[in-house]
C-alpha positions in Angstrom: -3.7 13.8 -2.7 -0.7 13.6 -0.4 -1.5 10.1 0.9 1.8 8.3 1.7 0.4 5.0 2.8 1.4 3.1 -0.4 4.9 4.6 -0.3 5.2 3.7 3.4 4.0 0.2 2.8 6.4 -0.4 -0.1 9.2 1.0 2.0 8.3 -1.4 4.8 8.0 -4.4 2.5 11.3 -3.6 0.7 13.1 -3.5 4.1 11.6 -6.9 5.0 12.7 -8.2 1.6 16.2 -7.0 2.0 16.5 -8.6 5.5 14.5 -11.8 5.1 16.1 -13.7 8.0 15.7 -10.9 10.5 12.7 -10.0 12.7 12.6 -6.2 12.1 11.0 -4.1 14.8 8.6 -1.2 14.1 11.1 1.2 15.7 13.9 0.1 13.4 11.6 0.3 10.3 10.4 3.7 11.5 14.0 4.9 11.7 14.5 4.0 8.0 11.3 5.8 6.9 11.9 8.6 9.4 8.4 8.5 10.7 6.8 7.8 14.1 6.6 4.0 14.9 2.9 4.3 15.3 2.5 5.0 11.6 4.6 1.9 10.9 2.5 -0.3 13.2 -0.7 0.9 11.5 0.6 -0.2 8.1 2.0 -3.4 9.6 -1.5 -4.2 10.8 -2.9 -3.8 7.3 -0.1 -5.8 5.7 -0.6 -8.6 8.3 -4.3 -8.7 7.7 -3.6 -9.0 3.9 -1.4 -12.1 4.7 1.8 -10.4 3.4 3.7 -10.3 6.7 3.9 -12.2 9.9 4.8 -10.7 13.3 5.7 -12.0 16.7 5.7 -10.2 20.1 8.2 -10.1 22.8 11.9 -9.3 23.3 12.8 -11.2 20.2 9.8 -9.9 18.3 9.5 -8.2 15.0 8.1 -8.7 11.5 9.0 -10.8 8.5 7.5 -11.5 5.1 4.9 -14.2 5.2 6.0 -15.5 1.9 9.0 -14.9 -0.5 9.5 -11.5 -1.9 9.2 -13.1 -5.4 5.7 -14.4 -4.5 4.5 -11.0 -3.4 3.2 -8.6 -6.1 3.4 -4.8 -5.7 -0.3 -4.8 -6.6 -1.0 -6.9 -3.4 0.7 -4.2 -1.3 -1.3 -1.6 -3.1 -4.5 -3.4 -2.4 -3.6 -3.9 1.3 -3.3 -0.2 2.1 -5.4 1.5 -0.5 -8.1 3.5 1.2 -9.4 5.8 -1.4 -9.7 6.3 -5.1 -6.6 7.0 -7.2 -8.1 10.2 -8.5 -9.7 11.3 -5.3 -13.4 11.6 -4.4 -16.4 12.6 -6.4 -18.3 15.8 -5.8 -20.6 15.4 -2.9 -23.7 17.3 -4.0 -23.5 18.7 -7.6 -26.4 20.7 -8.8 -29.0 18.4 -10.2 -30.5 21.2 -12.3 -27.2 21.6 -14.1 -26.7 19.5 -17.3 -23.2 18.6 -16.1 -23.9 18.5 -12.4 -26.7 16.0 -12.7 -24.5 13.4 -14.5 -21.0 14.2 -13.4 -20.7 11.5 -10.7 -21.9 8.8 -13.0 -19.2 9.7 -15.6 -16.6 10.2 -12.9 -17.3 6.7 -11.5 -16.5 5.1 -14.9 -13.4 7.2 -15.2 -12.3 6.3 -11.7 -12.9 2.6 -12.3 -10.9 2.6 -15.5 -8.0 4.5 -13.9 -8.0 2.1 -10.9 -7.8 -0.9 -13.3 -4.9 0.7 -15.2 -3.0 1.1 -11.9 -3.7 -2.5 -10.9 -2.7 -3.8 -14.3 0.5 -1.8 -14.2 1.5 -3.0 -10.8 0.2 -6.5 -11.3 3.2 -8.3 -12.6 5.9 -6.6 -10.6 7.2 -8.6 -7.7 8.5 -7.2 -4.4 11.7 -8.9 -5.2 12.1 -7.1 -8.5 11.5 -3.8 -6.7 13.9 -4.7 -3.9 16.7 -5.7 -6.3 17.1 -2.1 -7.2 18.7 -1.4 -3.8 22.2 -2.4 -2.8 
């Protein structure tokens, strides 16, 4: 579970919150994260689709927050880039003749759903502004 999408998205959004009047380019953002700009552009696409950012093309192009950092919840960022379960994937083909194997995925589904809800609840009330205020 070395998925860095959420961390990358929060990094991007924190930069945008810290420089709200500027149109930040994917190259500039990538320099802060120390990743290829293609990775940044992929995450920007997801964040734009979720309505969290706005972008413009051209010489004066870049990206800004679509609404105030106070109005954006960390849970929204999580939802925009989440592409798999918090705890990973279930077993693909457990042995149906085994007393555990035949039921494991049903029980794991419940466990995964409960864990996912805990993550969403924990992140739910935290605003991007509260997170960004930690940085000087």
